[in-house]
N, CA and C of each residue as an Amber inpcrd file, in Angstrom:
protein
   582
-110.8700000 112.3420000-143.2980000-110.6850000 113.3750000-144.1440000
-111.3600000 114.8800000-143.7110000-111.0440000 115.8330000-143.5790000
-111.5310000 117.1800000-142.7970000-112.7680000 117.4260000-144.3200000
-113.4340000 118.3780000-144.1220000-114.6200000 118.7440000-144.8490000
-114.3520000 119.8300000-145.4640000-113.2740000 119.9050000-146.5650000
-112.7400000 120.9380000-146.9370000-113.7430000 121.9640000-148.0050000
-113.5790000 123.2100000-147.9560000-114.5210000 124.1460000-149.0510000
-113.2680000 123.9460000-150.0060000-114.0860000 124.4240000-151.2410000
-113.1900000 124.7310000-152.2280000-112.3970000 126.5120000-152.2380000
-111.4760000 126.2570000-152.7390000-110.9500000 127.5570000-152.2670000
-110.9400000 128.4230000-150.9460000-110.9350000 127.6830000-149.9100000
-110.9250000 128.1180000-148.6970000-109.6980000 128.4550000-148.0510000
-108.3440000 127.9440000-148.6560000-106.8570000 128.0970000-148.1820000
-106.6510000 126.8040000-147.4780000-107.4980000 126.1930000-146.8810000
-106.7910000 125.0540000-146.0530000-106.3580000 123.9150000-146.5600000
-105.0420000 123.6890000-146.2310000-104.4900000 122.2990000-146.8040000
-104.4650000 121.0690000-146.1900000-104.4890000 120.2300000-146.2520000
-104.8360000 118.6800000-145.3080000-103.6370000 117.6950000-145.5460000
-103.3010000 117.3910000-144.5280000-101.9670000 116.4130000-144.7250000
-102.6300000 115.1440000-143.9970000-102.8360000 113.8180000-144.3960000
-103.2150000 112.6960000-143.9700000-102.4930000 112.3060000-142.5520000
-101.4410000 112.3460000-142.3960000-100.6260000 111.9540000-141.2780000
-101.3700000 112.9720000-139.6360000-101.8590000 113.9080000-140.1190000
-101.9150000 114.7970000-138.7800000-103.4660000 114.2040000-138.3710000
-104.4550000 113.3780000-138.6170000-105.4450000 112.5760000-138.1650000
-105.0720000 111.2590000-137.7630000-104.0960000 110.7950000-138.1500000
-103.3830000 109.6000000-137.5210000-102.6520000 109.7040000-136.1640000
-102.1020000 110.8900000-136.3010000-101.3760000 111.0050000-134.9480000
-101.9610000 112.0200000-133.9390000-102.6930000 112.9160000-134.2270000
-102.7570000 114.0590000-133.3150000-103.5840000 113.8910000-131.8430000
-104.6370000 112.4960000-131.7290000-105.1990000 112.0400000-130.6050000
-103.6400000 111.7420000-129.4460000-102.9550000 110.5820000-130.0040000
-101.7030000 110.3050000-129.5790000-100.5890000 111.4400000-129.0700000
-100.4160000 112.4680000-129.8770000 -99.6550000 113.6850000-129.5580000
-100.6570000 114.3910000-128.6270000-101.6550000 114.7070000-128.6460000
-102.8390000 115.2920000-127.8360000-102.4640000 114.8070000-126.4980000
-102.6080000 113.5180000-125.8080000-102.4960000 112.7540000-124.4370000
-101.4810000 113.5420000-124.2840000-100.2660000 113.5280000-124.6840000
 -98.6030000 113.5950000-124.2360000 -98.5420000 114.8440000-124.0590000
 -99.0490000 115.7360000-124.9640000 -99.0560000 117.3320000-124.7540000
 -99.7250000 117.6930000-123.3730000-101.1770000 117.4180000-123.4480000
-101.5520000 117.6800000-122.2160000-101.0640000 117.2450000-120.9550000
-100.5070000 116.0510000-121.1630000 -99.5820000 115.9110000-119.7460000
 -98.0490000 116.7130000-119.2870000 -97.6420000 116.6890000-120.3400000
 -96.2180000 117.8610000-120.4000000 -96.2520000 119.4430000-120.6480000
 -97.2460000 119.8950000-121.1860000 -97.3840000 121.1610000-121.2230000
 -97.6450000 121.9080000-120.1740000 -96.9610000 123.0420000-119.5130000
 -97.2630000 124.0300000-118.4550000 -98.7610000 124.5680000-118.6830000
 -99.3920000 124.7360000-117.6790000-100.7080000 125.2170000-117.7710000
-100.6550000 126.4480000-116.4560000-100.8550000 127.4490000-116.7130000
-101.2370000 128.1380000-118.3250000 -99.8560000 128.5180000-118.7870000
 -99.9030000 129.1360000-119.9930000 -98.7170000 129.0530000-120.5890000
 -99.0150000 129.2800000-122.1490000 -97.7880000 129.8090000-122.9620000
 -97.9080000 130.1000000-124.3890000 -96.7330000 129.1060000-124.8450000
 -97.3580000 128.3350000-125.8310000 -96.6740000 127.1170000-126.5880000
 -96.6970000 127.7310000-127.7790000 -95.2140000 127.6000000-128.3620000
 -94.7640000 128.0280000-130.0000000 -94.8130000 126.5430000-130.7880000
 -95.4720000 126.3490000-131.2360000 -95.4770000 125.4280000-132.3960000
 -94.6190000 125.8880000-133.5440000 -93.5240000 125.2770000-133.9200000
 -92.4260000 125.4660000-135.0120000 -92.6750000 124.4780000-136.0840000
 -92.9860000 125.1450000-137.2800000 -93.2170000 124.6440000-138.7610000
 -94.5660000 123.9150000-138.4750000 -95.5760000 124.6350000-138.4930000
 -96.8500000 124.1050000-138.0300000 -97.3620000 123.6320000-139.3080000
 -96.8660000 123.6610000-140.7410000 -97.1870000 122.9920000-141.3040000
 -98.8230000 123.6860000-142.0840000 -99.8450000 122.6270000-142.2570000
-101.0140000 122.8320000-142.6400000-101.6630000 123.9180000-141.5470000
-101.7270000 123.9760000-140.5280000-102.1580000 124.4770000-139.6470000
-103.3170000 123.1950000-138.7320000-103.3920000 122.1320000-139.0630000
-104.5270000 121.2460000-138.9480000-104.0290000 120.9880000-137.2130000
-102.3390000 120.6160000-136.8460000-102.6340000 120.6250000-135.5000000
-103.0770000 121.4670000-134.4470000-102.6070000 122.6750000-135.0810000
-102.9490000 123.7070000-134.2720000-104.0030000 124.1460000-134.0990000
-105.1240000 123.8280000-134.7700000-106.4500000 124.2540000-134.8240000
-107.0580000 122.9020000-133.9660000-106.3290000 121.9000000-134.1720000
-107.0950000 120.6110000-133.2600000-106.7840000 120.8190000-131.5690000
-105.5160000 121.1820000-131.3230000-105.0260000 121.1720000-130.1330000
-105.1560000 122.4400000-129.5650000-105.1020000 123.6080000-130.0510000
-105.9270000 124.8170000-129.1980000-106.8590000 124.8740000-128.2930000
-107.9520000 123.9810000-129.1470000-109.2250000 124.2020000-127.9770000
-109.1070000 123.5410000-127.0520000-108.6270000 122.2390000-127.3440000
-108.3690000 121.0120000-126.2540000-107.5290000 121.3700000-125.0520000
-106.4390000 121.9110000-125.5190000-105.3350000 122.4600000-124.6760000
-105.2460000 123.7550000-123.6300000-106.6260000 124.3660000-123.8400000
-106.9980000 125.5190000-123.5070000-106.6310000 125.2400000-121.6470000
-106.1790000 126.3160000-120.9770000-106.1080000 127.9360000-121.2530000
-104.3130000 127.8980000-121.5040000-103.9960000 126.8670000-122.3900000
-102.6280000 127.0460000-122.7110000-102.9090000 128.0170000-124.2250000
-102.2310000 128.9280000-124.7200000-102.1540000 129.8880000-125.7540000
-100.8650000 129.0530000-126.5860000-101.9060000 129.0500000-128.0520000
-101.1980000 127.9770000-128.9090000-100.7180000 129.2070000-130.1390000
 -99.0220000 129.4680000-130.1130000 -98.8220000 129.9900000-131.4420000
 -98.2680000 129.6220000-132.3770000 -98.7870000 129.2430000-133.3730000
 -98.3570000 128.5420000-134.5810000 -97.3670000 129.4160000-135.5790000
 -96.4960000 129.1860000-136.1840000 -95.0430000 129.1290000-136.8160000
 -95.0180000 128.2040000-138.1400000 -94.6290000 129.3600000-139.0270000
 -94.0490000 128.4570000-140.1080000 -92.9110000 129.3290000-141.1850000
 -92.1880000 128.8860000-141.8310000 -91.0250000 129.3300000-142.6090000
 -92.1480000 129.6110000-144.1520000 -92.7940000 128.9410000-144.4770000
 -93.6480000 128.7610000-145.8950000 -94.7850000 129.7040000-145.9140000
 -94.9160000 130.6620000-146.8540000 -95.9710000 131.5810000-147.0630000
 -97.4210000 130.7030000-147.3880000 -97.7060000 129.8060000-148.3170000
 -98.6540000 128.6740000-148.4470000 -99.2970000 128.1170000-147.2780000
 -98.2890000 127.6670000-146.2750000 -98.3960000 127.4520000-145.3180000
 -99.0950000 128.0720000-143.8590000 -98.0850000 129.2250000-144.0570000
 -98.9660000 130.3800000-143.3350000-100.3330000 130.7400000-143.5830000
-100.5370000 130.9060000-144.8810000-102.2310000 131.1110000-145.3770000
-102.9620000 129.7680000-144.8660000-102.3670000 128.5950000-144.8320000
-103.3720000 127.2330000-144.3960000-103.3950000 127.4920000-143.1090000
-102.5850000 127.8260000-142.2200000-102.4210000 127.9690000-140.9370000
-103.7150000 128.7680000-140.8060000-103.5320000 129.8390000-141.2770000
-104.8400000 131.2920000-141.3350000-106.4590000 130.5710000-141.4310000
-106.3300000 129.8050000-142.2480000-107.5430000 129.5160000-142.9040000
-108.2210000 128.4460000-141.6770000-107.4330000 127.7700000-141.3820000
-107.5280000 126.5240000-140.7770000-107.9620000 127.3950000-138.8610000
-107.6040000 128.2910000-138.9410000-107.7790000 129.2260000-137.4470000
-108.9520000 129.7780000-137.8090000-109.3100000 130.1240000-138.9130000
-110.7330000 131.3560000-139.1740000-111.5210000 130.0080000-138.9490000
-111.6340000 128.7370000-139.6740000-112.5230000 127.8150000-139.3560000
-112.6920000 127.0120000-137.8280000-111.9140000 126.8510000-137.2570000
-111.6720000 126.8910000-135.8240000-112.2880000 127.4590000-135.1820000
-111.8870000 128.9500000-134.9760000-112.2670000 130.0470000-134.0400000
-112.0460000 129.5820000-132.2720000-110.8890000 129.0980000-132.5700000
-110.4260000 128.6490000-131.3540000-110.0720000 130.0910000-130.1550000
-110.3920000 129.9520000-129.2600000-110.1360000 131.4340000-128.3290000
-108.5880000 131.5880000-128.1070000-108.1500000 130.3200000-127.9550000
-106.6220000 130.2330000-127.6260000-105.4930000 129.9950000-128.2960000
-106.0690000 130.0450000-129.9120000-105.1910000 129.9140000-131.0260000
-104.5730000 131.3900000-131.3390000-103.5760000 131.7490000-131.2760000
-102.9970000 132.8580000-132.1710000-102.7570000 133.0690000-133.1420000
-102.7360000 134.2510000-133.6000000-102.5410000 134.6080000-135.1600000
-100.9560000 133.7000000-135.4520000-100.6880000 133.2040000-136.6780000
 -99.4870000 132.6140000-137.0030000 -98.6870000 133.5350000-137.1240000
 -97.2630000 133.2460000-137.0360000 -96.2100000 134.1080000-136.9520000
 -95.3930000 133.3370000-137.9650000 -94.5000000 134.1170000-139.2310000
 -93.0370000 133.6090000-139.8700000 -92.2670000 133.1800000-139.0380000
 -91.7940000 132.2560000-139.0410000 -90.9350000 131.7040000-138.2640000
 -89.6740000 130.6980000-139.1430000 -88.3890000 131.3470000-139.3750000
 -86.9950000 130.6250000-140.3350000 -86.4870000 130.2870000-138.8910000
 -86.1270000 128.5940000-138.3410000 -85.3770000 128.3640000-137.0520000
 -84.0070000 129.0050000-137.2910000 -83.3420000 129.0590000-138.7560000
 -82.1020000 129.2230000-139.0770000 -81.5810000 130.7830000-139.0640000
 -82.7680000 131.6620000-139.0350000 -82.5550000 132.7730000-138.8320000
 -82.8450000 133.5110000-137.4630000 -81.4790000 134.1750000-137.0930000
 -81.5890000 134.2150000-135.6000000 -81.2070000 135.9770000-135.5360000
 -81.9120000 136.5030000-134.4530000 -82.6780000 136.1630000-133.4870000
 -83.8740000 135.7690000-134.2060000 -84.4630000 134.7200000-133.2990000
 -86.0320000 134.5070000-133.8610000 -87.1290000 135.6460000-133.4850000
 -88.0260000 136.0250000-134.3980000 -88.5880000 137.4290000-134.2720000
 -89.1020000 137.3000000-133.0320000 -89.7740000 135.8250000-132.3680000
 -90.4560000 135.9310000-131.3490000 -89.5440000 136.3470000-130.0840000
 -87.9910000 136.1700000-129.8840000 -87.2490000 136.6510000-129.4130000
 -87.3400000 137.8950000-128.6570000 -87.5610000 139.0560000-129.9670000
 -87.2370000 140.0040000-129.3740000 -88.7800000 140.7470000-129.1620000
 -89.7760000 140.1320000-129.1900000 -91.0150000 140.4660000-128.8370000
 -91.2280000 140.5170000-127.4750000 -90.9730000 141.3260000-126.4350000
 -91.0100000 141.7880000-125.1710000 -92.3620000 141.5840000-124.3080000
 -93.3610000 141.6060000-125.2520000 -94.8460000 141.5740000-124.5730000
 -95.0560000 139.7530000-124.4590000 -94.8350000 139.0610000-125.1890000
 -94.5310000 137.5670000-125.2130000 -93.7740000 136.4860000-124.8610000
 -93.9170000 136.0300000-123.6720000 -93.1660000 135.0910000-123.4220000
 -93.4380000 133.4720000-123.6790000 -92.8230000 132.9490000-124.2510000
 -92.8010000 131.3190000-124.3820000 -92.7000000 130.4630000-123.1630000
 -93.6690000 129.5360000-122.8950000 -93.2190000 128.4860000-122.1150000
 -92.7690000 127.2580000-122.4370000 -93.2190000 126.8760000-123.8970000
 -92.9830000 125.7750000-124.1050000 -93.0890000 125.7450000-125.6190000
 -92.4450000 124.5030000-126.3270000 -91.9260000 124.8760000-127.7820000
 -92.6030000 123.3730000-128.6080000 -93.1400000 123.1350000-129.4750000
 -93.2880000 121.8040000-129.9110000 -93.3550000 121.9950000-131.0910000
 -92.5360000 120.9820000-131.7530000 -92.0580000 120.4610000-132.9030000
 -92.2320000 119.2800000-133.3930000 -93.2190000 119.1310000-134.6750000
 -93.8490000 117.9620000-135.1000000 -93.1460000 117.6600000-136.6630000
 -93.0130000 116.4360000-136.3710000 -92.5000000 115.9160000-137.9350000
 -91.5430000 116.9250000-139.2560000 -90.6080000 117.9820000-138.0140000
 -89.5770000 118.7620000-139.2270000 -88.5830000 118.0000000-139.1040000
 -87.6730000 117.4050000-138.3860000 -86.4490000 117.4650000-138.6180000
 -85.4760000 116.6190000-139.3960000 -86.7900000 115.9630000-139.8990000
 -86.5290000 114.8190000-141.0410000 -86.8370000 115.2640000-142.1390000
 -87.5480000 116.3220000-142.3360000 -87.4510000 116.9560000-144.0640000
 -86.6100000 118.2820000-144.1020000 -85.9230000 118.2610000-142.9950000
 -85.1060000 119.5240000-142.9110000 -83.5820000 119.1630000-143.0140000
 -82.6200000 120.3420000-142.9310000 -81.1820000 119.7340000-143.2970000
 -80.9290000 119.6740000-141.6020000 -80.2750000 119.3790000-140.9450000
 -79.6190000 119.1910000-140.2560000 -79.4490000 120.3390000-139.4290000
 -78.8490000 121.3370000-139.8480000 -78.5780000 122.6730000-139.3470000
 -80.0650000 123.4190000-138.7930000 -81.0030000 122.8820000-139.3440000
 -82.3220000 123.3520000-138.8330000 -82.7880000 122.4440000-137.3150000
 -82.5800000 121.4150000-137.2730000 -82.2070000 121.0790000-135.9600000
 -81.5930000 121.7560000-134.8680000 -80.0640000 121.8340000-135.5740000
 -79.6200000 122.5450000-134.2320000 -79.7010000 123.9740000-134.3750000
 -80.4170000 124.6730000-135.2390000 -80.9580000 125.7710000-135.0630000
 -82.2360000 125.7650000-133.9220000 -82.7330000 124.9200000-134.4000000
 -83.8800000 124.9570000-133.8190000 -83.8710000 124.2550000-131.8590000
 -83.0260000 124.0660000-131.4380000 -82.2200000 123.6530000-130.1420000
 -81.4940000 124.6420000-129.5960000 -80.9560000 125.7570000-130.3160000
 -80.4640000 127.1080000-130.2850000 -81.3700000 127.6100000-129.4050000
 -82.3880000 127.7200000-130.4470000 -83.2830000 128.7690000-130.2260000
 -84.2330000 128.9200000-129.2490000 -84.7270000 127.2100000-129.1480000
 -85.2190000 127.1090000-127.7820000 -84.7130000 126.9880000-126.6670000
 -83.2700000 126.9530000-126.6910000 -82.4990000 126.7440000-125.4770000
 -82.3020000 128.4580000-124.9310000 -82.5490000 129.4190000-126.1880000
 -82.3910000 130.9520000-125.9470000 -83.8490000 131.3140000-125.3860000
 -84.8200000 130.4190000-125.8900000 -86.3040000 131.0420000-125.9340000
 -86.9200000 130.9310000-124.3260000 -86.7210000 129.2250000-124.2830000
 -87.6220000 128.7390000-123.1930000 -86.4860000 129.1410000-121.8480000
 -87.5900000 129.5320000-120.5600000 -87.6540000 129.8340000-119.3010000
 -87.2310000 128.2440000-118.7100000 -86.1540000 128.2890000-117.5710000
 -85.9060000 127.1080000-116.6420000 -87.1580000 126.4200000-116.3070000
 -87.1940000 124.9890000-116.7530000 -88.2600000 124.1960000-116.4710000
 -89.1080000 124.0090000-117.7680000 -88.7130000 125.1070000-118.8190000
 -89.5770000 125.2640000-119.8120000 -89.4240000 123.9730000-120.8460000
 -90.5400000 123.3040000-121.5430000 -90.5460000 122.1100000-122.5400000
 -90.2170000 122.2920000-124.1130000 -89.4890000 121.3940000-124.3490000
 -89.5300000 121.3100000-125.5510000 -90.0410000 120.2160000-126.2150000
 -91.0860000 119.8360000-126.7240000 -91.7960000 118.1490000-127.1310000
 -91.4610000 118.5800000-128.7140000 -90.6690000 117.1900000-129.0060000
 -90.4650000 116.5780000-130.4450000 -91.2000000 115.7650000-130.8510000
 -91.9650000 115.4500000-132.2220000 -92.6760000 114.1540000-132.5890000
 -92.0940000 114.1280000-133.9380000 -91.7860000 112.5280000-133.8290000
 -91.3940000 112.5050000-135.8250000 -90.8530000 111.2260000-135.5380000
 -90.6810000 110.4590000-136.4770000 -89.3980000 109.1490000-136.5310000
 -88.0620000 109.5560000-136.3910000 -87.3830000 108.5780000-135.5720000
 -86.3760000 108.6960000-135.0840000 -85.5460000 107.3120000-135.0870000
 -84.2580000 107.0270000-135.2450000 -83.5780000 105.9430000-135.4160000
 -82.9110000 105.5320000-133.5830000 -82.7490000 104.9370000-132.8940000
 -81.7330000 104.7670000-132.0050000 -80.6660000 103.9730000-131.9510000
 -79.6880000 104.4640000-131.7660000 -78.2540000 103.7890000-131.6460000
 -77.9860000 103.5240000-133.2150000 -78.6030000 104.6150000-134.0550000
 -78.2710000 104.4080000-135.6580000 -79.2950000 103.1960000-136.3060000
 -79.8450000 102.3020000-135.5420000 -80.9720000 101.4930000-135.7250000
 -82.5150000 102.2020000-136.3660000 -83.2690000 101.6100000-137.4040000
 -84.6670000 102.0390000-137.5990000 -85.3470000 101.6340000-136.4190000
 -86.3980000 102.0780000-136.1900000 -87.4200000 101.4920000-134.9530000
 -88.3530000 100.7850000-135.6370000 -88.4140000 100.7530000-137.0820000
 -89.6720000 100.2160000-137.5850000 -89.0790000  99.9710000-139.2190000
 -89.4630000  98.7800000-139.6830000 -89.0020000  98.5750000-141.0740000
 -89.6090000  99.2520000-141.9460000 -90.7630000 100.2760000-141.9930000
 -91.2910000 101.4140000-142.9430000 -90.2040000 102.6240000-142.6150000
 -89.5820000 102.5580000-141.7190000 -88.9090000 104.1020000-141.7960000
 -87.5350000 103.8530000-142.2520000 -86.9990000 102.6480000-142.6510000
 -86.1170000 102.2030000-143.3370000 -86.4100000 102.9150000-144.7890000
 -87.3900000 102.2380000-145.2740000 -87.7790000 103.1310000-146.5740000
 -88.3410000 104.4730000-146.9400000 -88.8790000 104.9850000-145.5950000
 -89.1320000 106.4090000-145.8730000 -87.9640000 107.0890000-145.2010000
 -86.7230000 106.5010000-144.9210000 -85.5580000 107.5040000-144.7170000
 -85.1130000 107.4280000-146.1210000 -84.7820000 106.3080000-147.0200000
 -84.2740000 106.1250000-148.3720000 -85.2360000 107.1090000-149.3750000
 -86.3600000 107.3270000-149.1360000 -87.1050000 108.2300000-149.8570000
 -86.5110000 109.4690000-149.5320000 -86.7040000 109.6900000-148.6750000
 -86.4080000 111.1550000-147.7530000 -84.9440000 111.4350000-148.7380000
 -84.1140000 110.7720000-148.3770000 -82.8430000 111.0480000-149.1100000
 -82.8560000 111.2030000-150.5630000 -83.6150000 110.4100000-151.0840000
 -83.5800000 110.5880000-152.7090000 -84.4040000 112.0380000-152.9520000
 -85.3060000 112.5100000-151.9760000 -85.6140000 114.0980000-152.3620000
 -84.4880000 114.8730000-151.9700000 -83.7460000 114.9510000-150.9430000
 -83.0770000 115.7440000-150.5520000 -82.1780000 114.9150000-149.6960000
 -80.6720000 115.0320000-150.1430000 -79.8200000 114.2640000-149.5540000
 -79.3710000 114.7280000-147.8380000 -79.4570000 115.8040000-147.7270000
 -79.3690000 116.0000000-146.2090000 -80.7590000 116.0140000-145.7340000
 -81.8840000 115.3720000-146.1480000 -82.8890000 114.9610000-145.0500000
 -82.6190000 113.6820000-144.9430000 -83.7510000 113.2820000-143.8950000
 -83.4050000 111.5810000-143.6310000 -83.8990000 111.4280000-142.0490000
 -84.5920000 110.2020000-141.7130000 -84.8250000 110.3910000-140.2880000
 -83.4320000 110.3870000-139.3790000 -83.5510000 110.9320000-138.4190000
 -82.2770000 111.3120000-137.3720000 -82.2340000 110.1120000-136.2000000
 -80.8680000 110.5360000-135.7330000 -80.5150000 109.6610000-134.7090000
 -80.9480000 110.0510000-133.6420000 -81.7320000 109.6760000-132.4970000
 -81.9890000 110.2280000-131.5010000 -80.9180000 110.8770000-130.7640000
 -80.3300000 109.7870000-130.7070000 -78.6230000 110.3190000-129.7390000
 -78.0800000 111.4120000-130.2170000 -77.9900000 111.7700000-131.4410000
 -77.5220000 113.0260000-131.9700000 -78.3300000 114.0040000-131.6210000
 -79.6880000 113.8970000-131.8840000 -80.5790000 114.9040000-131.6470000
 -80.6810000 115.4680000-130.0750000 -80.2320000 114.5550000-128.8790000
 -80.5130000 114.5410000-127.6400000 -78.7330000 115.4780000-127.3300000
 -77.9250000 114.7760000-128.0490000 -76.5790000 115.5170000-128.1600000
 -76.4390000 116.8380000-128.2560000 -77.1340000 117.4940000-129.7640000
 -77.3760000 118.6240000-129.9540000 -78.5570000 119.7290000-128.7880000
 -79.3540000 118.9560000-128.5940000 -80.2100000 119.6030000-127.2490000
 -78.9380000 120.0030000-125.9630000 -78.3970000 118.9880000-125.6140000
 -77.3980000 119.4660000-124.3560000 -76.4310000 120.3320000-124.3240000
 -76.3090000 120.6640000-125.7700000 -75.0810000 121.9110000-125.7650000
 -75.9380000 123.1600000-125.6490000 -77.4500000 122.9740000-125.7960000
 -78.1570000 124.1910000-125.3010000 -79.0930000 124.1760000-124.1250000
 -78.2790000 123.4040000-123.1780000 -78.9900000 123.1230000-121.8970000
 -80.5910000 122.5830000-121.5850000 -80.4520000 121.7680000-123.0500000
 -82.1940000 120.8590000-122.8870000 -81.4700000 119.5380000-122.4020000
 -82.5140000 118.8260000-122.1370000 -82.2890000 117.6280000-121.5790000
 -83.6470000 116.6510000-122.1700000 -83.4370000 115.1980000-122.7920000
 -84.4640000 114.3270000-122.9800000 -85.0690000 113.8910000-121.6910000
 -86.2180000 113.8820000-121.6220000 -86.5980000 113.2670000-120.7330000
 -87.3100000 112.0270000-121.0960000 -88.1540000 111.9500000-121.9800000
 -88.8970000 110.5880000-122.0960000 -88.7250000 110.8360000-123.6800000
């Protein structure tokens, strides 16, 4: 657990420490260099503050829909002082066009989304695919991380329990079928590579 100071604004998500190293290895391999990476649904900001210095010279642009999360992202950025970590932007993937699309001074080379589509309605996944399809240049990368089903089957017993728990919280949440995600991506000219 990080050394959080009282009232410094940083929020903590335990899963971040568990998954950040494996995610970093993949991101370092698949993200274009240099370039600007838009992280959709940055949550607490822990991933952004961890990845930005390690993935330099790529620029990391965190975003979130939630004011408390944007505050936490800013607090983590202040603590990290990473040169390539850009100020967070408010972004609701379901509102079009995305604010970043109208910013002609900034181009996005990759989009990263970690652990969002299972805690959002399916329409958020579809909207993210549409936005990434509009925003990314040819050869751009959309990287997604989270639990998935394959061919309608859970890939781990713990995901069955997790999926039931998610649906109890909100019926349109849940572990998504990878094939459905891939189909939504194809509509917007995005293809699954791995």
